[in-house]
N, C-alpha and C positions, 0 to 999 in steps of 0.2 A: 504494500500500500504506500501511497505517496501523499503527503500533506501539502495542499495547495492553498495559499492565502489570496484573497481577492476582496474587492469592495462590493457590498450589497448595492444593487441598483435602486433600492428604495431609500434606505437610511444612511448609506455611504459609510457604514461602519466596516472595518476590516474583519472578515470572518474567515474561517478555514474549513476545508472539506477534505476527507480522505478519498483519494482517487485510486482506482485499480488499473495499473498499466497493462495487465494481461488482457483487458478488453480494449481493442483498438479504437472503436468508435462508440461513444455513449451519448445518450440524450435522455434527460429525465427532469422532473420537477422536484425541487427541494425547498423547504421553508427556511427563511433566514433565522438563524439562532438568536438574533437580537430583536428584530421587529416582527417576526413570524409571517412576513409576506412571502408568497410563492415566487420562486426564481426558476426560470428555464435554464438548465445547465446543458451545455454541449461540450464534449471533450473528445480530442483526437490524439492518438499516440502513433508514433512511427519508430520501430525498432526499440521500444521501451522508453522512448523520450516523449515528453509532452510537447506536441507541436501546435495544438490549438485548444483554447479554452475560452468559452463565452458564457457569461451570466447575464441574462436579460430579464427585464421587468415584463411580466405577463398580465399585469392588472390593468 
């Protein structure tokens, strides 16, 4: 697992998420641990390296 830090697109607080590099392409919704709003997460790995991460507001 890989810990990734980013800013919530709602409250702008820095939060972290554990990402699984064994899954090359991921997309899911996760609630912000600070403000509880839903965030659309998109993750891409290539050869075990994080090459794409996007956290967008879906509200």
